[in-house]
Residue, then its C-alpha position, 0 to 999 in steps of 0.5 A: x608422309x613419305x616412305x623411302x630413301x628421301x623420307x627425311x627431306x622437306x616437302x613443299x606445302x600443299x594448299x587446298x582450293x579454299x586456301x587451307x594447308x595440308x600438314x605433313x605427318x610422320x605417322x598415319x593411321x589407316x584401317x587401324x594400322x599406324x604406318x610411320x615414315x621411314x626408309x622402308x615400310x614400317x608399322x608401329x605397334x605401340x598403340x596396339x600394345x597400349x590398348x591391350x595392356x590398358x584392357x588387361x590391367x583394368x580386367x585384372x585389377x577388378x578380378x585378380x584374386x576372385x576369378x579362376x584362370x580360365x575365366x580371366x583368359x576368356x575375358x581377355x580374349x573377349x575384351x582385349x584381343x582384336x576380332 
């Protein structure tokens, strides 16, 4: 993966000692952050948003009209938001 003015340029293939190839990628996950290839340093938040909404919809679908608002907010803090 490349970051900088030449991020779209093609690169030579890298081979390992046993003959395998290392694949070039446009996105890398490092410590839970998705870094994308771009002209400047750029992080993608799409996976974090998707994870939050998946958790929220599963909780809210089960207890939408049963629980109080305070209970729903506490569940969201506990299950949907990162530590």
